[in-house]
PDB file of N, CA, C and O in Angstrom:
ATOM      1  N   UNK A   1      12.168   7.602  25.680  1.00  0.00           N
ATOM      2  CA  UNK A   1      11.808   7.996  24.398  1.00  0.00           C
ATOM      3  C   UNK A   1      12.536   9.318  23.947  1.00  0.00           C
ATOM      4  O   UNK A   1      12.783  10.242  24.721  1.00  0.00           O
ATOM      5  N   UNK A   2      12.847   9.305  22.630  1.00  0.00           N
ATOM      6  CA  UNK A   2      13.594  10.330  22.016  1.00  0.00           C
ATOM      7  C   UNK A   2      12.757  11.425  21.861  1.00  0.00           C
ATOM      8  O   UNK A   2      11.602  11.247  21.471  1.00  0.00           O
ATOM      9  N   UNK A   3      13.274  12.784  22.169  1.00  0.00           N
ATOM     10  CA  UNK A   3      12.406  13.958  21.909  1.00  0.00           C
ATOM     11  C   UNK A   3      11.937  13.926  20.462  1.00  0.00           C
ATOM     12  O   UNK A   3      12.709  13.524  19.592  1.00  0.00           O
ATOM     13  N   UNK A   4      10.806  14.298  20.192  1.00  0.00           N
ATOM     14  CA  UNK A   4      10.297  14.484  18.733  1.00  0.00           C
ATOM     15  C   UNK A   4       9.658  13.228  18.233  1.00  0.00           C
ATOM     16  O   UNK A   4       9.028  13.304  17.178  1.00  0.00           O
ATOM     17  N   UNK A   5       9.737  12.111  18.842  1.00  0.00           N
ATOM     18  CA  UNK A   5       9.190  10.880  18.358  1.00  0.00           C
ATOM     19  C   UNK A   5       7.689  10.802  18.858  1.00  0.00           C
ATOM     20  O   UNK A   5       7.283  11.492  19.793  1.00  0.00           O
ATOM     21  N   UNK A   6       6.905   9.911  18.165  1.00  0.00           N
ATOM     22  CA  UNK A   6       5.525   9.734  18.623  1.00  0.00           C
ATOM     23  C   UNK A   6       5.361   8.308  18.929  1.00  0.00           C
ATOM     24  O   UNK A   6       6.121   7.459  18.462  1.00  0.00           O
ATOM     25  N   UNK A   7       4.470   8.060  19.634  1.00  0.00           N
ATOM     26  CA  UNK A   7       4.065   6.677  20.125  1.00  0.00           C
ATOM     27  C   UNK A   7       2.767   6.470  19.511  1.00  0.00           C
ATOM     28  O   UNK A   7       1.918   7.362  19.519  1.00  0.00           O
ATOM     29  N   UNK A   8       2.559   5.256  18.940  1.00  0.00           N
ATOM     30  CA  UNK A   8       1.197   4.810  18.482  1.00  0.00           C
ATOM     31  C   UNK A   8       0.350   4.549  19.536  1.00  0.00           C
ATOM     32  O   UNK A   8       0.755   3.798  20.423  1.00  0.00           O
ATOM     33  N   UNK A   9      -0.896   5.093  19.613  1.00  0.00           N
ATOM     34  CA  UNK A   9      -1.947   4.904  20.574  1.00  0.00           C
ATOM     35  C   UNK A   9      -3.115   4.282  19.834  1.00  0.00           C
ATOM     36  O   UNK A   9      -3.856   4.984  19.146  1.00  0.00           O
ATOM     37  N   UNK A  10      -3.286   3.007  19.961  1.00  0.00           N
ATOM     38  CA  UNK A  10      -4.406   2.266  19.150  1.00  0.00           C
ATOM     39  C   UNK A  10      -5.858   2.951  19.408  1.00  0.00           C
ATOM     40  O   UNK A  10      -6.720   2.985  18.530  1.00  0.00           O
ATOM     41  N   UNK A  11      -6.025   3.476  20.665  1.00  0.00           N
ATOM     42  CA  UNK A  11      -7.421   4.008  20.944  1.00  0.00           C
ATOM     43  C   UNK A  11      -7.413   5.521  21.041  1.00  0.00           C
ATOM     44  O   UNK A  11      -8.359   6.166  21.495  1.00  0.00           O
ATOM     45  N   UNK A  12      -6.263   6.055  20.578  1.00  0.00           N
ATOM     46  CA  UNK A  12      -6.255   7.608  20.724  1.00  0.00           C
ATOM     47  C   UNK A  12      -7.022   8.291  19.671  1.00  0.00           C
ATOM     48  O   UNK A  12      -7.649   7.656  18.823  1.00  0.00           O
ATOM     49  N   UNK A  13      -6.982   9.649  19.714  1.00  0.00           N
ATOM     50  CA  UNK A  13      -7.799  10.373  18.744  1.00  0.00           C
ATOM     51  C   UNK A  13      -7.290  10.203  17.303  1.00  0.00           C
ATOM     52  O   UNK A  13      -6.089  10.190  17.034  1.00  0.00           O
ATOM     53  N   UNK A  14      -8.238  10.078  16.419  1.00  0.00           N
ATOM     54  CA  UNK A  14      -7.933   9.852  15.045  1.00  0.00           C
ATOM     55  C   UNK A  14      -7.672   8.343  14.754  1.00  0.00           C
ATOM     56  O   UNK A  14      -7.453   8.050  13.578  1.00  0.00           O
ATOM     57  N   UNK A  15      -7.671   7.403  15.642  1.00  0.00           N
ATOM     58  CA  UNK A  15      -7.294   6.007  15.520  1.00  0.00           C
ATOM     59  C   UNK A  15      -8.362   5.551  14.465  1.00  0.00           C
ATOM     60  O   UNK A  15      -7.926   4.960  13.477  1.00  0.00           O
ATOM     61  N   UNK A  16      -9.678   5.756  14.563  1.00  0.00           N
ATOM     62  CA  UNK A  16     -10.656   5.219  13.736  1.00  0.00           C
ATOM     63  C   UNK A  16     -10.494   5.777  12.299  1.00  0.00           C
ATOM     64  O   UNK A  16     -10.750   5.072  11.322  1.00  0.00           O
ATOM     65  N   UNK A  17     -10.100   6.953  12.199  1.00  0.00           N
ATOM     66  CA  UNK A  17      -9.790   7.542  10.951  1.00  0.00           C
ATOM     67  C   UNK A  17      -8.614   6.964  10.088  1.00  0.00           C
ATOM     68  O   UNK A  17      -8.604   6.777   8.872  1.00  0.00           O
ATOM     69  N   UNK A  18      -7.566   6.714  11.061  1.00  0.00           N
ATOM     70  CA  UNK A  18      -6.284   6.091  10.375  1.00  0.00           C
ATOM     71  C   UNK A  18      -6.604   4.767  10.098  1.00  0.00           C
ATOM     72  O   UNK A  18      -5.999   4.319   9.125  1.00  0.00           O
ATOM     73  N   UNK A  19      -7.500   3.873  10.750  1.00  0.00           N
ATOM     74  CA  UNK A  19      -7.877   2.541  10.539  1.00  0.00           C
ATOM     75  C   UNK A  19      -8.652   2.522   9.075  1.00  0.00           C
ATOM     76  O   UNK A  19      -8.411   1.699   8.193  1.00  0.00           O
ATOM     77  N   UNK A  20      -9.582   3.537   8.990  1.00  0.00           N
ATOM     78  CA  UNK A  20     -10.305   3.576   7.622  1.00  0.00           C
ATOM     79  C   UNK A  20      -9.495   3.920   6.568  1.00  0.00           C
ATOM     80  O   UNK A  20      -9.774   3.415   5.480  1.00  0.00           O
ATOM     81  N   UNK A  21      -8.327   4.846   6.661  1.00  0.00           N
ATOM     82  CA  UNK A  21      -7.450   5.071   5.622  1.00  0.00           C
ATOM     83  C   UNK A  21      -6.716   3.824   5.309  1.00  0.00           C
ATOM     84  O   UNK A  21      -6.650   3.432   4.144  1.00  0.00           O
ATOM     85  N   UNK A  22      -6.171   3.191   6.267  1.00  0.00           N
ATOM     86  CA  UNK A  22      -5.382   1.977   5.992  1.00  0.00           C
ATOM     87  C   UNK A  22      -6.230   0.854   5.308  1.00  0.00           C
ATOM     88  O   UNK A  22      -5.818   0.216   4.340  1.00  0.00           O
ATOM     89  N   UNK A  23      -7.327   0.686   5.837  1.00  0.00           N
ATOM     90  CA  UNK A  23      -8.267  -0.329   5.196  1.00  0.00           C
ATOM     91  C   UNK A  23      -8.631  -0.011   3.765  1.00  0.00           C
ATOM     92  O   UNK A  23      -8.860  -0.938   2.989  1.00  0.00           O
ATOM     93  N   UNK A  24      -8.700   1.275   3.364  1.00  0.00           N
ATOM     94  CA  UNK A  24      -9.200   1.670   2.019  1.00  0.00           C
ATOM     95  C   UNK A  24      -7.802   1.431   1.084  1.00  0.00           C
ATOM     96  O   UNK A  24      -7.879   0.998  -0.066  1.00  0.00           O
ATOM     97  N   UNK A  25      -6.717   1.718   1.634  1.00  0.00           N
ATOM     98  CA  UNK A  25      -5.532   1.514   0.974  1.00  0.00           C
ATOM     99  C   UNK A  25      -5.214   0.089   0.731  1.00  0.00           C
ATOM    100  O   UNK A  25      -4.707  -0.170  -0.361  1.00  0.00           O
ATOM    101  N   UNK A  26      -5.421  -0.857   1.542  1.00  0.00           N
ATOM    102  CA  UNK A  26      -5.163  -2.274   1.499  1.00  0.00           C
ATOM    103  C   UNK A  26      -6.266  -2.781   0.479  1.00  0.00           C
ATOM    104  O   UNK A  26      -5.947  -3.601  -0.382  1.00  0.00           O
ATOM    105  N   UNK A  27      -7.583  -2.290   0.572  1.00  0.00           N
ATOM    106  CA  UNK A  27      -8.577  -2.797  -0.414  1.00  0.00           C
ATOM    107  C   UNK A  27      -8.279  -2.564  -1.806  1.00  0.00           C
ATOM    108  O   UNK A  27      -8.682  -3.316  -2.693  1.00  0.00           O
ATOM    109  N   UNK A  28      -7.484  -1.395  -2.043  1.00  0.00           N
ATOM    110  CA  UNK A  28      -7.136  -1.110  -3.355  1.00  0.00           C
ATOM    111  C   UNK A  28      -5.837  -1.446  -3.784  1.00  0.00           C
ATOM    112  O   UNK A  28      -5.380  -1.060  -4.859  1.00  0.00           O
ATOM    113  N   UNK A  29      -5.085  -2.316  -2.795  1.00  0.00           N
ATOM    114  CA  UNK A  29      -3.827  -2.695  -3.010  1.00  0.00           C
ATOM    115  C   UNK A  29      -3.608  -3.716  -4.274  1.00  0.00           C
ATOM    116  O   UNK A  29      -4.497  -4.453  -4.700  1.00  0.00           O
ATOM    117  N   UNK A  30      -2.505  -3.652  -4.712  1.00  0.00           N
ATOM    118  CA  UNK A  30      -2.280  -4.493  -6.002  1.00  0.00           C
ATOM    119  C   UNK A  30      -1.570  -5.838  -5.538  1.00  0.00           C
ATOM    120  O   UNK A  30      -1.648  -6.201  -4.364  1.00  0.00           O
ATOM    121  N   UNK A  31      -0.935  -6.503  -6.413  1.00  0.00           N
ATOM    122  CA  UNK A  31      -0.210  -7.776  -6.047  1.00  0.00           C
ATOM    123  C   UNK A  31       1.172  -7.642  -5.262  1.00  0.00           C
ATOM    124  O   UNK A  31       1.800  -6.583  -5.297  1.00  0.00           O
ATOM    125  N   UNK A  32       1.590  -8.677  -4.602  1.00  0.00           N
ATOM    126  CA  UNK A  32       2.889  -8.510  -3.913  1.00  0.00           C
ATOM    127  C   UNK A  32       3.977  -7.879  -4.660  1.00  0.00           C
ATOM    128  O   UNK A  32       4.628  -6.944  -4.196  1.00  0.00           O
ATOM    129  N   UNK A  33       4.184  -8.413  -5.874  1.00  0.00           N
ATOM    130  CA  UNK A  33       5.309  -7.919  -6.685  1.00  0.00           C
ATOM    131  C   UNK A  33       5.153  -6.305  -7.033  1.00  0.00           C
ATOM    132  O   UNK A  33       6.138  -5.602  -7.258  1.00  0.00           O
ATOM    133  N   UNK A  34       3.999  -5.881  -7.047  1.00  0.00           N
ATOM    134  CA  UNK A  34       3.822  -4.411  -7.216  1.00  0.00           C
ATOM    135  C   UNK A  34       4.350  -3.651  -6.049  1.00  0.00           C
ATOM    136  O   UNK A  34       5.053  -2.645  -6.146  1.00  0.00           O
ATOM    137  N   UNK A  35       3.948  -4.222  -4.907  1.00  0.00           N
ATOM    138  CA  UNK A  35       4.449  -3.550  -3.638  1.00  0.00           C
ATOM    139  C   UNK A  35       5.966  -3.611  -3.491  1.00  0.00           C
ATOM    140  O   UNK A  35       6.596  -2.592  -3.208  1.00  0.00           O
ATOM    141  N   UNK A  36       6.587  -4.838  -3.685  1.00  0.00           N
ATOM    142  CA  UNK A  36       7.902  -4.797  -3.533  1.00  0.00           C
ATOM    143  C   UNK A  36       8.740  -4.209  -4.599  1.00  0.00           C
ATOM    144  O   UNK A  36       9.955  -4.111  -4.427  1.00  0.00           O
ATOM    145  N   UNK A  37       8.145  -3.791  -5.744  1.00  0.00           N
ATOM    146  CA  UNK A  37       8.946  -3.328  -6.704  1.00  0.00           C
ATOM    147  C   UNK A  37       8.745  -1.755  -6.949  1.00  0.00           C
ATOM    148  O   UNK A  37       9.157  -1.167  -7.949  1.00  0.00           O
ATOM    149  N   UNK A  38       8.057  -1.170  -5.898  1.00  0.00           N
ATOM    150  CA  UNK A  38       7.762   0.178  -5.770  1.00  0.00           C
ATOM    151  C   UNK A  38       6.792   0.642  -7.008  1.00  0.00           C
ATOM    152  O   UNK A  38       6.886   1.713  -7.608  1.00  0.00           O
ATOM    153  N   UNK A  39       5.885  -0.350  -7.248  1.00  0.00           N
ATOM    154  CA  UNK A  39       4.850  -0.039  -8.395  1.00  0.00           C
ATOM    155  C   UNK A  39       5.444  -0.031  -9.774  1.00  0.00           C
ATOM    156  O   UNK A  39       4.910   0.597 -10.688  1.00  0.00           O
ATOM    157  N   UNK A  40       6.577  -0.745  -9.934  1.00  0.00           N
ATOM    158  CA  UNK A  40       6.977  -0.823 -11.401  1.00  0.00           C
ATOM    159  C   UNK A  40       6.733  -2.054 -11.979  1.00  0.00           C
ATOM    160  O   UNK A  40       6.861  -2.130 -13.201  1.00  0.00           O
ATOM    161  N   UNK A  41       6.357  -3.193 -11.251  1.00  0.00           N
ATOM    162  CA  UNK A  41       6.107  -4.487 -11.921  1.00  0.00           C
ATOM    163  C   UNK A  41       4.896  -5.147 -11.223  1.00  0.00           C
ATOM    164  O   UNK A  41       4.514  -4.801 -10.105  1.00  0.00           O
ATOM    165  N   UNK A  42       4.321  -6.116 -11.954  1.00  0.00           N
ATOM    166  CA  UNK A  42       3.131  -6.724 -11.530  1.00  0.00           C
ATOM    167  C   UNK A  42       3.420  -8.303 -11.540  1.00  0.00           C
ATOM    168  O   UNK A  42       4.280  -8.745 -12.302  1.00  0.00           O
ATOM    169  N   UNK A  43       2.705  -9.141 -10.697  1.00  0.00           N
ATOM    170  CA  UNK A  43       2.728 -10.595 -10.796  1.00  0.00           C
ATOM    171  C   UNK A  43       2.078 -10.955 -12.221  1.00  0.00           C
ATOM    172  O   UNK A  43       1.221 -10.212 -12.699  1.00  0.00           O
ATOM    173  N   UNK A  44       2.490 -12.069 -12.861  1.00  0.00           N
ATOM    174  CA  UNK A  44       1.970 -12.397 -14.189  1.00  0.00           C
ATOM    175  C   UNK A  44       0.409 -12.702 -14.139  1.00  0.00           C
ATOM    176  O   UNK A  44      -0.292 -12.671 -15.151  1.00  0.00           O
ATOM    177  N   UNK A  45      -0.070 -12.999 -12.873  1.00  0.00           N
ATOM    178  CA  UNK A  45      -1.474 -13.279 -12.793  1.00  0.00           C
ATOM    179  C   UNK A  45      -2.274 -12.176 -12.209  1.00  0.00           C
ATOM    180  O   UNK A  45      -3.456 -12.321 -11.897  1.00  0.00           O
ATOM    181  N   UNK A  46      -1.617 -11.078 -12.068  1.00  0.00           N
ATOM    182  CA  UNK A  46      -2.274  -9.863 -11.417  1.00  0.00           C
ATOM    183  C   UNK A  46      -3.297  -9.288 -12.482  1.00  0.00           C
ATOM    184  O   UNK A  46      -2.909  -9.100 -13.635  1.00  0.00           O
ATOM    185  N   UNK A  47      -4.586  -9.009 -12.111  1.00  0.00           N
ATOM    186  CA  UNK A  47      -5.484  -8.595 -12.930  1.00  0.00           C
ATOM    187  C   UNK A  47      -5.295  -7.016 -13.322  1.00  0.00           C
ATOM    188  O   UNK A  47      -5.953  -6.476 -14.211  1.00  0.00           O
ATOM    189  N   UNK A  48      -4.436  -6.443 -12.636  1.00  0.00           N
ATOM    190  CA  UNK A  48      -4.077  -5.089 -13.097  1.00  0.00           C
ATOM    191  C   UNK A  48      -2.867  -4.845 -13.881  1.00  0.00           C
ATOM    192  O   UNK A  48      -2.453  -3.728 -14.192  1.00  0.00           O
ATOM    193  N   UNK A  49      -2.285  -6.052 -14.204  1.00  0.00           N
ATOM    194  CA  UNK A  49      -1.022  -6.139 -15.022  1.00  0.00           C
ATOM    195  C   UNK A  49      -1.504  -5.599 -16.542  1.00  0.00           C
ATOM    196  O   UNK A  49      -2.541  -6.015 -17.059  1.00  0.00           O
ATOM    197  N   UNK A  50      -0.763  -4.778 -17.086  1.00  0.00           N
ATOM    198  CA  UNK A  50      -0.988  -4.349 -18.448  1.00  0.00           C
ATOM    199  C   UNK A  50       0.187  -4.900 -19.279  1.00  0.00           C
ATOM    200  O   UNK A  50       1.317  -4.460 -19.063  1.00  0.00           O
ATOM    201  N   UNK A  51      -0.021  -5.826 -20.207  1.00  0.00           N
ATOM    202  CA  UNK A  51       1.119  -6.386 -20.939  1.00  0.00           C
ATOM    203  C   UNK A  51       1.687  -5.242 -21.814  1.00  0.00           C
ATOM    204  O   UNK A  51       0.950  -4.451 -22.402  1.00  0.00           O
ATOM    205  N   UNK A  52       3.031  -5.198 -21.869  1.00  0.00           N
ATOM    206  CA  UNK A  52       3.790  -4.169 -22.604  1.00  0.00           C
ATOM    207  C   UNK A  52       4.013  -4.784 -24.045  1.00  0.00           C
ATOM    208  O   UNK A  52       4.335  -5.964 -24.183  1.00  0.00           O
ATOM    209  N   UNK A  53       3.839  -3.991 -25.028  1.00  0.00           N
ATOM    210  CA  UNK A  53       4.238  -4.578 -26.415  1.00  0.00           C
ATOM    211  C   UNK A  53       5.628  -4.250 -26.607  1.00  0.00           C
ATOM    212  O   UNK A  53       6.132  -3.243 -26.109  1.00  0.00           O
ATOM    213  N   UNK A  54       6.306  -5.140 -27.371  1.00  0.00           N
ATOM    214  CA  UNK A  54       7.553  -5.026 -27.692  1.00  0.00           C
ATOM    215  C   UNK A  54       7.782  -4.084 -29.002  1.00  0.00           C
ATOM    216  O   UNK A  54       8.886  -3.659 -29.340  1.00  0.00           O
ATOM    217  N   UNK A  55       6.699  -3.855 -29.607  1.00  0.00           N
ATOM    218  CA  UNK A  55       6.656  -3.150 -30.882  1.00  0.00           C
ATOM    219  C   UNK A  55       6.913  -1.626 -30.637  1.00  0.00           C
ATOM    220  O   UNK A  55       6.310  -1.075 -29.716  1.00  0.00           O
ATOM    221  N   UNK A  56       7.735  -0.963 -31.378  1.00  0.00           N
ATOM    222  CA  UNK A  56       8.032   0.412 -31.114  1.00  0.00           C
ATOM    223  C   UNK A  56       7.259   1.324 -32.081  1.00  0.00           C
ATOM    224  O   UNK A  56       7.384   2.546 -32.010  1.00  0.00           O
TER     225      UNK A  56
END
């Protein structure tokens, strides 16, 4: 192991808190395109998609 790196410990201290955080983030996650576009675009069927008007 390289000095300064960490190893994941599934049952280590804070594991339950980390699981809760990840679960909460996934529960509020958006569509696949949102994730892969770094939050700049949504799938056309995504309920969180806000249509943009072309009118200026």
